[in-house]
C-alpha positions as CSV (number, residue, x, y, z in Angstrom):
1,X,-30.9,-98.9,-23.3
2,X,-33.8,-98.7,-20.9
3,X,-35.2,-98.0,-17.5
4,X,-34.9,-100.4,-14.6
5,X,-36.6,-100.7,-11.2
6,X,-37.0,-103.2,-8.4
7,X,-37.7,-104.2,-4.9
8,X,-36.1,-106.5,-2.4
9,X,-37.8,-107.3,0.9
10,X,-36.2,-110.0,3.1
11,X,-39.3,-110.3,5.3
12,X,-41.9,-111.1,2.8
13,X,-42.8,-112.8,-0.5
14,X,-43.2,-110.1,-3.1
15,X,-45.2,-112.2,-5.6
16,X,-48.5,-110.6,-4.5
17,X,-46.9,-107.1,-5.1
18,X,-46.6,-107.4,-8.9
19,X,-48.9,-104.5,-9.4
20,X,-46.7,-102.2,-7.3
21,X,-43.5,-103.2,-9.1
22,X,-45.2,-102.6,-12.5
23,X,-46.4,-99.2,-11.4
24,X,-42.8,-98.3,-10.4
25,X,-41.4,-99.3,-13.8
26,X,-44.3,-97.8,-15.7
27,X,-43.1,-94.4,-14.6
28,X,-40.0,-95.1,-16.7
29,X,-41.9,-95.9,-19.9
30,X,-40.3,-92.9,-21.6
31,X,-36.9,-94.5,-21.1
32,X,-38.1,-97.7,-22.7
33,X,-41.2,-97.2,-24.9
34,X,-40.6,-100.5,-26.9
35,X,-41.3,-103.2,-24.4
36,X,-41.4,-104.3,-20.8
37,X,-40.6,-107.3,-18.6
38,X,-40.4,-108.3,-15.0
39,X,-39.2,-111.2,-12.8
40,X,-40.9,-111.6,-9.4
41,X,-40.1,-114.5,-7.1
42,X,-39.7,-114.8,-3.3
43,X,-37.9,-111.8,-1.8
44,X,-37.0,-110.1,-5.1
45,X,-38.6,-108.3,-7.9
46,X,-36.8,-106.8,-10.9
47,X,-38.5,-104.9,-13.8
48,X,-37.3,-103.4,-17.1
49,X,-38.5,-101.0,-19.8
50,X,-36.8,-101.5,-23.2
51,X,-35.7,-99.0,-25.8
52,X,-35.1,-100.9,-29.0
53,X,-32.0,-99.9,-31.0
54,X,-30.8,-101.3,-34.3
55,X,-28.1,-103.4,-32.6
56,X,-30.4,-104.8,-29.9
57,X,-33.6,-105.4,-31.7
58,X,-34.7,-108.5,-29.7
59,X,-33.4,-107.6,-26.3
60,X,-35.5,-109.2,-23.5
61,X,-35.0,-108.4,-19.8
62,X,-34.7,-109.2,-17.0
63,X,-32.2,-111.8,-18.0
64,X,-32.4,-115.0,-16.0
65,X,-29.8,-117.8,-15.6
66,X,-31.4,-121.0,-14.3
67,X,-30.4,-124.7,-13.9
68,X,-32.6,-127.7,-13.2
69,X,-32.7,-126.5,-9.6
70,X,-34.3,-123.2,-10.6
71,X,-33.1,-119.6,-11.0
72,X,-29.5,-118.9,-10.1
73,X,-29.3,-115.2,-10.8
74,X,-31.3,-112.5,-12.5
75,X,-30.0,-109.2,-14.1
76,X,-31.6,-106.0,-15.4
77,X,-29.5,-103.5,-17.2
78,X,-29.7,-99.9,-18.5
79,X,-27.0,-98.9,-20.9
80,X,-24.5,-100.6,-23.2
81,X,-21.5,-102.9,-22.5
82,X,-19.2,-101.8,-25.3
83,X,-16.8,-104.8,-24.9
84,X,-19.6,-107.4,-24.8
85,X,-18.3,-109.2,-28.0
86,X,-14.8,-109.7,-26.4
87,X,-16.4,-110.7,-23.1
88,X,-18.7,-113.2,-24.7
89,X,-15.8,-114.8,-26.5
90,X,-13.8,-115.1,-23.3
91,X,-16.7,-116.5,-21.4
92,X,-17.6,-119.0,-24.1
93,X,-14.0,-120.3,-23.9
94,X,-14.6,-120.8,-20.2
95,X,-17.6,-123.0,-20.9
96,X,-20.5,-120.5,-20.7
97,X,-23.3,-121.1,-23.0
98,X,-25.5,-118.2,-24.4
99,X,-29.1,-118.7,-25.4
100,X,-29.1,-115.8,-27.9
101,X,-32.7,-115.1,-27.0
102,X,-32.1,-112.5,-24.3
103,X,-30.5,-109.1,-24.4
104,X,-27.0,-109.4,-25.7
105,X,-25.3,-107.0,-23.3
106,X,-27.4,-108.2,-20.4
107,X,-26.8,-111.9,-20.9
108,X,-23.0,-111.3,-21.2
109,X,-23.0,-109.1,-18.1
110,X,-24.9,-111.8,-16.2
111,X,-22.5,-114.5,-17.2
112,X,-19.6,-112.3,-16.3
113,X,-21.1,-112.0,-12.8
114,X,-21.5,-115.8,-12.6
115,X,-17.9,-116.2,-13.6
116,X,-16.2,-113.5,-11.6
117,X,-18.6,-112.5,-8.9
118,X,-18.5,-108.9,-7.8
119,X,-15.2,-108.4,-9.6
120,X,-17.0,-108.6,-12.9
121,X,-17.6,-104.9,-12.8
122,X,-13.9,-104.2,-13.4
123,X,-14.2,-106.1,-16.7
124,X,-17.2,-104.1,-18.1
125,X,-16.6,-101.2,-20.4
126,X,-19.2,-98.7,-21.4
127,X,-22.1,-96.9,-19.7
128,X,-24.4,-98.8,-17.5
129,X,-26.6,-99.1,-14.4
130,X,-27.5,-102.6,-13.4
131,X,-29.0,-104.8,-10.8
132,X,-28.2,-108.4,-10.1
133,X,-30.3,-110.6,-7.8
134,X,-28.3,-113.7,-6.7
135,X,-31.0,-116.3,-5.7
136,X,-28.4,-118.6,-4.2
137,X,-26.9,-116.0,-1.8
138,X,-30.2,-114.0,-1.4
139,X,-28.4,-110.7,-2.1
140,X,-28.8,-107.8,-4.5
141,X,-26.0,-106.0,-6.2
142,X,-26.5,-102.5,-7.7
143,X,-23.8,-100.8,-9.8
144,X,-23.1,-97.8,-12.0
145,X,-20.5,-97.1,-14.7
146,X,-17.3,-95.3,-13.7
147,X,-18.4,-91.7,-14.3
148,X,-22.1,-92.2,-13.6
149,X,-23.4,-91.6,-17.1
150,X,-26.4,-93.8,-16.4
151,X,-28.5,-93.0,-13.3
152,X,-29.5,-95.3,-10.5
153,X,-31.1,-94.4,-7.2
154,X,-32.4,-96.3,-4.2
155,X,-34.4,-96.1,-1.0
156,X,-33.8,-98.2,2.0
157,X,-36.8,-99.8,3.7
158,X,-36.8,-101.4,7.2
159,X,-36.5,-104.9,5.6
160,X,-34.9,-104.3,2.2
161,X,-34.5,-101.7,-0.6
162,X,-36.2,-100.2,-3.6
163,X,-34.3,-99.1,-6.7
164,X,-34.9,-97.3,-10.0
165,X,-33.3,-95.4,-12.8
166,X,-35.0,-92.2,-11.7
167,X,-36.6,-91.0,-8.4
168,X,-40.1,-91.1,-10.0
169,X,-39.9,-94.9,-9.9
170,X,-39.3,-94.9,-6.2
171,X,-41.9,-92.2,-5.6
172,X,-44.5,-94.6,-7.2
173,X,-44.0,-97.0,-4.2
174,X,-46.5,-96.3,-1.3
175,X,-43.6,-96.3,1.2
176,X,-41.8,-93.4,-0.3
177,X,-43.0,-89.8,0.2
178,X,-41.9,-86.8,-1.9
179,X,-40.4,-84.9,1.1
180,X,-37.6,-82.4,0.6
181,X,-35.7,-81.7,3.9
182,X,-33.0,-79.1,4.7
183,X,-30.2,-81.2,3.1
184,X,-32.3,-81.7,0.1
185,X,-32.7,-78.0,-0.4
186,X,-29.0,-77.5,0.1
187,X,-28.3,-80.1,-2.6
188,X,-30.8,-78.6,-4.9
189,X,-29.2,-75.1,-4.8
190,X,-25.5,-76.0,-4.3
191,X,-24.6,-76.6,-8.0
192,X,-21.8,-79.0,-6.9
193,X,-23.3,-82.5,-6.8
194,X,-22.4,-84.4,-3.7
195,X,-22.0,-88.0,-4.9
196,X,-24.6,-90.4,-3.6
197,X,-27.0,-87.7,-2.4
198,X,-30.5,-86.8,-3.6
199,X,-33.1,-84.1,-3.2
200,X,-35.9,-86.2,-1.7
201,X,-35.5,-87.5,1.8
202,X,-34.2,-91.0,1.9
203,X,-33.6,-91.3,-1.8
204,X,-29.9,-91.8,-2.5
205,X,-27.8,-92.5,-5.7
206,X,-25.5,-95.4,-6.2
207,X,-22.1,-93.8,-6.4
208,X,-20.3,-93.7,-9.8
209,X,-17.7,-96.5,-10.0
210,X,-19.3,-98.2,-7.0
211,X,-21.4,-101.3,-6.2
212,X,-24.0,-101.4,-3.5
213,X,-24.5,-104.9,-2.0
214,X,-27.8,-105.5,-0.3
215,X,-28.1,-108.4,2.2
216,X,-30.5,-109.3,5.0
217,X,-28.1,-107.8,7.6
218,X,-27.8,-104.4,5.7
219,X,-26.1,-102.7,2.8
220,X,-22.4,-102.1,2.0
221,X,-20.7,-99.9,-0.6
222,X,-17.7,-101.1,-2.6
223,X,-15.6,-99.0,-5.0
224,X,-14.5,-100.9,-8.1
225,X,-12.9,-97.9,-9.9
226,X,-11.3,-94.5,-9.1
227,X,-9.3,-92.0,-11.2
228,X,-5.7,-93.2,-11.1
229,X,-2.8,-90.8,-10.6
230,X,0.1,-92.0,-12.7
231,X,3.4,-90.3,-13.8
232,X,3.2,-89.1,-17.4
233,X,6.2,-89.1,-19.7
234,X,4.8,-89.3,-23.2
235,X,6.0,-86.7,-25.8
236,X,3.4,-84.3,-27.2
237,X,3.5,-86.3,-30.5
238,X,2.7,-89.5,-28.7
239,X,-0.1,-87.8,-26.7
240,X,-1.8,-86.5,-29.8
241,X,-1.6,-89.9,-31.4
242,X,-2.9,-91.7,-28.3
243,X,-5.9,-89.4,-27.9
244,X,-6.7,-89.8,-31.6
245,X,-6.6,-93.6,-31.3
246,X,-8.7,-93.6,-28.1
247,X,-11.4,-91.4,-29.8
248,X,-11.4,-93.3,-33.1
249,X,-14.6,-95.1,-34.1
250,X,-16.0,-96.7,-37.2
251,X,-19.2,-95.4,-38.7
252,X,-22.0,-97.9,-38.7
253,X,-25.2,-97.9,-40.6
254,X,-26.1,-97.1,-44.2
255,X,-26.0,-93.6,-45.7
256,X,-24.2,-90.5,-44.7
257,X,-23.5,-89.6,-41.1
258,X,-26.2,-87.3,-39.7
259,X,-25.5,-84.3,-37.4
260,X,-27.8,-82.0,-35.5
261,X,-27.6,-78.6,-33.8
262,X,-30.0,-76.4,-31.9
263,X,-30.6,-72.7,-32.6
264,X,-33.1,-70.0,-31.6
265,X,-35.2,-67.8,-33.9
266,X,-33.5,-64.4,-34.2
267,X,-30.4,-65.5,-32.3
268,X,-27.8,-64.7,-34.9
269,X,-29.3,-61.3,-35.6
270,X,-29.4,-60.1,-32.0
271,X,-26.4,-62.0,-30.7
272,X,-24.3,-60.3,-27.9
273,X,-20.9,-61.7,-27.1
274,X,-20.2,-62.7,-23.5
275,X,-16.6,-62.3,-22.2
276,X,-16.3,-65.8,-20.8
277,X,-19.3,-67.9,-21.9
278,X,-19.7,-67.4,-25.7
279,X,-17.9,-65.1,-28.2
280,X,-19.7,-66.2,-31.4
281,X,-23.0,-67.8,-32.3
282,X,-22.9,-71.5,-33.0
283,X,-24.9,-71.8,-36.2
284,X,-22.3,-70.7,-38.8
285,X,-19.7,-73.0,-37.3
286,X,-22.0,-76.0,-37.2
287,X,-22.9,-75.5,-40.8
288,X,-19.2,-75.1,-41.8
289,X,-18.3,-78.3,-39.9
290,X,-21.2,-80.3,-41.5
291,X,-20.1,-79.2,-45.0
292,X,-16.5,-80.1,-44.4
293,X,-17.2,-83.5,-42.9
294,X,-20.0,-84.2,-45.3
295,X,-22.8,-84.9,-42.8
296,X,-26.5,-84.7,-43.5
297,X,-27.1,-81.8,-41.1
298,X,-30.3,-80.6,-39.5
299,X,-30.7,-77.5,-37.4
300,X,-33.4,-77.6,-34.8
301,X,-34.8,-74.1,-34.7
302,X,-36.8,-73.1,-31.6
303,X,-39.0,-70.0,-31.4
304,X,-40.6,-67.9,-28.7
305,X,-43.9,-69.7,-28.4
306,X,-42.4,-73.1,-27.7
307,X,-39.7,-71.9,-25.4
308,X,-42.2,-70.1,-23.2
309,X,-44.8,-72.8,-23.2
310,X,-45.7,-73.6,-19.6
311,X,-46.4,-77.2,-20.5
312,X,-42.9,-77.6,-21.9
313,X,-41.4,-76.1,-18.7
314,X,-43.5,-78.4,-16.6
315,X,-42.3,-81.4,-18.7
316,X,-38.6,-80.3,-18.2
317,X,-39.2,-80.2,-14.5
318,X,-40.9,-83.6,-14.4
319,X,-38.2,-85.2,-16.5
320,X,-35.7,-84.3,-13.7
321,X,-38.1,-84.9,-10.8
322,X,-37.1,-81.5,-9.2
323,X,-36.6,-77.9,-10.2
324,X,-33.5,-77.0,-12.0
325,X,-31.6,-73.6,-12.0
326,X,-30.7,-73.9,-15.7
327,X,-34.0,-72.4,-17.1
328,X,-34.3,-72.2,-20.9
329,X,-31.2,-74.4,-21.3
330,X,-33.3,-77.4,-19.9
331,X,-36.3,-76.5,-22.1
332,X,-34.3,-76.2,-25.3
333,X,-32.5,-79.4,-24.7
334,X,-35.8,-81.2,-24.0
335,X,-37.2,-79.8,-27.2
336,X,-34.1,-80.8,-29.1
337,X,-34.4,-84.4,-28.2
338,X,-38.1,-84.4,-28.9
339,X,-37.3,-83.2,-32.4
340,X,-34.7,-86.0,-32.8
341,X,-37.1,-88.7,-31.8
342,X,-39.7,-87.3,-34.2
343,X,-37.1,-87.7,-36.9
344,X,-36.7,-91.3,-36.1
345,X,-33.4,-90.9,-34.2
346,X,-33.1,-93.2,-31.1
347,X,-29.3,-92.9,-30.4
348,X,-26.8,-90.0,-30.8
349,X,-23.2,-89.2,-29.9
350,X,-22.7,-86.2,-27.6
351,X,-19.6,-84.2,-26.5
352,X,-20.5,-84.3,-22.8
353,X,-17.4,-84.2,-20.5
354,X,-15.0,-83.1,-23.2
355,X,-14.4,-79.9,-21.3
356,X,-14.0,-81.7,-18.0
357,X,-11.4,-84.1,-19.4
358,X,-9.5,-81.6,-21.5
359,X,-9.8,-78.6,-19.2
360,X,-12.0,-76.5,-21.5
361,X,-13.7,-74.3,-18.9
362,X,-12.2,-70.9,-18.3
363,X,-12.5,-71.3,-14.5
364,X,-10.2,-74.3,-14.7
365,X,-7.2,-72.0,-15.5
366,X,-8.3,-68.5,-14.5
367,X,-6.3,-68.0,-11.2
368,X,-9.0,-66.1,-9.3
369,X,-11.3,-69.1,-9.7
370,X,-8.9,-72.1,-10.1
371,X,-7.0,-71.0,-6.9
372,X,-10.1,-70.1,-4.8
373,X,-11.0,-71.9,-1.6
374,X,-14.1,-73.4,-3.1
375,X,-15.1,-75.1,-6.3
376,X,-13.9,-72.9,-9.2
377,X,-17.4,-72.8,-10.8
378,X,-18.9,-71.8,-7.5
379,X,-16.2,-69.1,-7.2
380,X,-17.4,-67.7,-10.6
381,X,-21.1,-67.9,-9.5
382,X,-20.4,-65.9,-6.4
383,X,-19.4,-63.0,-8.6
384,X,-23.1,-62.7,-9.5
385,X,-25.6,-61.5,-6.9
386,X,-28.4,-63.8,-8.1
387,X,-26.2,-66.8,-7.7
388,X,-24.1,-65.9,-4.7
389,X,-24.9,-69.0,-2.7
390,X,-25.7,-71.3,-5.7
391,X,-27.8,-70.9,-8.8
392,X,-31.3,-69.7,-8.0
393,X,-30.6,-68.9,-4.4
394,X,-32.0,-65.4,-4.7
395,X,-35.4,-67.0,-4.9
396,X,-35.1,-68.2,-1.3
397,X,-36.1,-66.1,1.7
398,X,-33.0,-64.4,3.1
399,X,-33.6,-65.7,6.6
400,X,-34.0,-69.3,5.3
401,X,-30.9,-68.8,3.1
402,X,-28.8,-67.9,6.2
403,X,-30.3,-70.9,8.2
404,X,-29.5,-73.4,5.4
405,X,-26.0,-71.8,4.9
406,X,-25.7,-72.7,1.2
407,X,-22.2,-71.3,1.0
408,X,-21.0,-73.3,4.0
409,X,-22.5,-76.4,2.6
410,X,-20.7,-76.0,-0.7
411,X,-17.4,-75.1,0.9
412,X,-17.5,-78.1,3.2
413,X,-18.3,-80.3,0.2
414,X,-15.3,-78.8,-1.6
415,X,-13.0,-79.6,1.3
416,X,-14.3,-83.2,1.5
417,X,-13.8,-83.6,-2.2
418,X,-10.3,-82.2,-2.2
419,X,-9.3,-84.9,0.3
420,X,-10.1,-87.6,-2.2
421,X,-7.8,-86.4,-5.0
422,X,-5.0,-88.9,-5.8
423,X,-1.5,-87.4,-6.5
424,X,1.9,-88.6,-7.7
425,X,5.2,-88.0,-6.0
426,X,7.2,-85.0,-7.1
427,X,4.3,-82.9,-8.4
428,X,4.9,-79.1,-8.3
429,X,2.3,-77.0,-6.5
430,X,0.9,-75.9,-9.9
431,X,0.7,-79.5,-11.2
432,X,-0.9,-80.6,-7.9
433,X,-3.6,-77.9,-8.1
434,X,-4.3,-78.6,-11.8
435,X,-4.9,-82.2,-11.0
436,X,-7.3,-81.2,-8.2
437,X,-9.3,-79.0,-10.6
438,X,-9.6,-81.8,-13.2
439,X,-10.7,-84.2,-10.5
440,X,-13.3,-81.8,-9.1
441,X,-14.6,-81.1,-12.6
442,X,-15.0,-84.9,-13.4
443,X,-16.5,-85.9,-10.1
444,X,-18.5,-82.9,-8.9
445,X,-19.3,-80.7,-12.0
446,X,-19.8,-83.3,-14.7
447,X,-22.5,-85.4,-12.8
448,X,-24.9,-82.5,-12.9
449,X,-24.6,-82.2,-16.7
450,X,-24.5,-85.9,-17.4
451,X,-27.6,-86.4,-15.4
452,X,-29.4,-83.5,-17.1
453,X,-28.3,-84.9,-20.6
454,X,-29.6,-88.4,-19.7
455,X,-32.9,-87.2,-18.3
456,X,-33.6,-84.8,-21.2
457,X,-32.7,-87.3,-23.9
458,X,-34.4,-90.3,-22.3
459,X,-37.5,-88.3,-21.7
460,X,-38.1,-88.8,-25.4
461,X,-36.5,-92.2,-25.7
462,X,-33.2,-91.1,-27.2
463,X,-30.0,-92.8,-26.0
464,X,-27.1,-90.5,-25.5
465,X,-23.6,-91.9,-26.0
466,X,-20.8,-89.6,-24.7
467,X,-17.5,-91.0,-26.1
468,X,-15.5,-88.6,-24.0
469,X,-16.5,-90.7,-21.0
470,X,-14.6,-93.7,-22.2
471,X,-12.6,-95.1,-19.3
472,X,-9.3,-95.4,-21.2
473,X,-9.5,-91.9,-22.6
474,X,-10.4,-90.4,-19.2
475,X,-7.6,-92.2,-17.4
476,X,-5.0,-91.2,-20.0
477,X,-5.9,-87.6,-20.3
478,X,-6.4,-87.1,-16.5
479,X,-2.6,-87.8,-16.2
480,X,-1.5,-85.4,-18.9
481,X,0.0,-82.3,-17.4
482,X,-2.4,-79.4,-17.6
483,X,0.0,-77.2,-19.5
484,X,0.0,-79.7,-22.3
485,X,-3.8,-79.6,-22.5
486,X,-3.6,-75.8,-23.1
487,X,-0.5,-75.1,-25.2
488,X,0.0,-71.4,-26.1
489,X,-3.0,-70.5,-24.0
490,X,-5.5,-72.3,-26.2
491,X,-8.1,-74.4,-24.2
492,X,-8.3,-78.0,-25.2
493,X,-5.3,-77.7,-27.5
494,X,-4.5,-81.4,-27.1
495,X,-7.9,-82.4,-28.4
496,X,-7.7,-79.9,-31.2
497,X,-4.3,-81.3,-32.2
498,X,-5.7,-84.8,-32.2
499,X,-8.5,-84.0,-34.7
500,X,-6.7,-81.2,-36.6
501,X,-7.0,-82.9,-40.0
502,X,-10.8,-83.6,-39.6
503,X,-12.1,-80.1,-39.1
504,X,-12.0,-76.8,-41.0
505,X,-9.6,-74.3,-39.6
506,X,-12.2,-71.7,-38.4
507,X,-13.9,-74.4,-36.3
508,X,-10.6,-75.8,-35.1
509,X,-9.4,-72.4,-33.9
510,X,-12.7,-71.2,-32.5
511,X,-12.7,-70.2,-28.9
512,X,-14.8,-72.5,-26.7
513,X,-18.5,-71.5,-26.6
514,X,-21.0,-72.6,-24.0
515,X,-24.3,-74.3,-24.7
516,X,-26.5,-71.5,-26.2
517,X,-29.1,-69.7,-24.2
518,X,-31.6,-67.0,-25.2
519,X,-30.5,-63.4,-25.0
520,X,-32.3,-60.0,-24.8
521,X,-34.1,-59.6,-28.1
522,X,-33.5,-63.3,-29.1
523,X,-37.0,-64.7,-29.7
524,X,-38.3,-61.9,-27.5
525,X,-37.1,-63.7,-24.3
526,X,-35.5,-62.5,-21.1
527,X,-32.3,-64.5,-20.3
528,X,-32.0,-66.4,-17.0
529,X,-29.0,-64.2,-16.2
530,X,-31.1,-61.1,-16.1
531,X,-33.6,-62.4,-13.6
532,X,-33.2,-60.4,-10.4
533,X,-34.9,-62.9,-8.1
534,X,-37.3,-60.2,-6.7
535,X,-40.2,-61.0,-9.0
536,X,-43.0,-63.3,-8.0
537,X,-43.0,-66.5,-10.1
538,X,-45.8,-69.1,-10.0
539,X,-44.4,-72.6,-9.3
540,X,-46.2,-75.9,-9.4
541,X,-44.0,-78.8,-8.3
542,X,-46.6,-81.6,-8.6
C-alpha cells in the first residue's frame, strides 16, 4: 500500500541522479506517509513510499533479490496481492527461499517473477501496480491489476522511461513539462476514459490488465487479461449461491466491525428527489443497516464552511493533478477520507464497481440511452445543455468547443471500444447489446471512478479495497445474462438476492441512489447541476 516511482535510462548511470528520483517519490508522500526507500544502480532507479497497515507492519521496499554475483531483480509494488499466502507456499515448494525481512506481498511477487517470468502476472490476484527491473536482462516491466484499481503512469524519454503512481511524480522530473494539448483537453472533458491516455502531453497510463516492457530498443505492451465471454447455464439458485461465495470474507481484527457514511448539514430537511439519480436520502438507511448488522457506525457530517473552502477545493484538484467536473462530489469525498484518517482508519472496504458489474445504473437498461450510438452515460449527459459535449464543456469557448469536437471524440472512442467486446455464439441481439453495455461500463466508465476513489483516499493515506473488483466475481457476473441481474425490473436483483439474509428489508428493497451531492437549500450551497456555465469562475491550476 504505497506510492511508487522510478527512472530507467539506457544511456547513462543514474547513481548521481538520486536527488531527482527522491524528489519524484516525495511528491507521493501522501500515499505512503510511514516510510520510504529507493534502489539506484546503473541504468535503473526504483523508489517507494510506504503506508503501514496492520498486516504489513514491517514492509520494506524496493525488494531486491541478489546472489553472490550481485542484484538479479528489483521490485516495487503499490497494492495488495490477496493470494500471497498460497503463492508463497507454492514457490517455497519449488525451492524459493524468503527472507521475511522485506514486504510480504512484494517479496512473493518478485519470486513469482523469478519463477515464471512475465507470465507471473496471470497468477497474481488482488489490486496492484508494480515495477520490476531485471538486472540480468536490463529491462523494466510495469504492470497494473486487471481493472486498473491502482494507478500507474509513465513518460517516455529519448533513452528510457519515467514512471510513477500519479502524474505529479513525473512532473517533478525536469524533463517533463505540465503541458495540456488538444487531445489532453478532449480527454479532460470527454467523461469516457480512453484507456492508456492522460491529460498532460506525453504522460500515459499503463493499461489495466496489461504489462509494459521497456528495453533499450523501445517499449512493448502485452495484455495478460481481458474480460472473457463464456456461455452461462447456471440456474438462478446456483448464481445466487456463487455470488454469495465469491463475496464472502472473514472479519479480521478485534472489536465490532466499523462502518462510515457521509452526509451534509441540512440535507435530510431540504432533500428533493431526483427521478433517476436519488429518490431518498442516504442517512436513515445507513443507520438502519448499521443497527441491523451491529456495526460501530460513524456519520461524517459536512457543513457549508468546509464544503466551500477554497483551500479544500484546491486540495481536491491537486490530488487528481487536473480539474474534475464532479465538483462538490470530489470535495466531500476528500473530506470524508480526511475524517477517516483522523479517526485512525488506514484501510476500508468500498462498493466501487458494484453498479458496473451488476448493471445498477439506469442508463444500462433504459432504451433511449442503452441503445444509443454513443456511451449510454454520454447519451444521458447530452440531455443537459451544460454537459452536452461532456461534463463541464459549457465552460469552454464555443469556437474552441467546435474545433476540439468533444462529441466526435467521444463517439469515435465509443466505436473503438465497441470493437473490443467479446461475444459468444448464439447471442440474441438483446443479449449482445447487454454484454456490450456491461463491457463499456467496466472498461470506460469505471476507470474514472476508481481513479477518483484512489486519489481521494490516498490523498490522506487511506487504502481503499473494492471487493467488487475481484477477478473471479467480475468474470462470473459478466457472463450472467442481463435479464437475470434485473429480475422483475429491480436493478442489481442478483446481488440483492445473494445478501438477502444480511440486510433489513427497507435497505434491501431500496431503489439505487447515487453518491450524495448538495442540493438547493442544503448547507446553503448551489448544486453543480444548476451551474449555467455563463458565470465567471476564478481558476488557479498551479
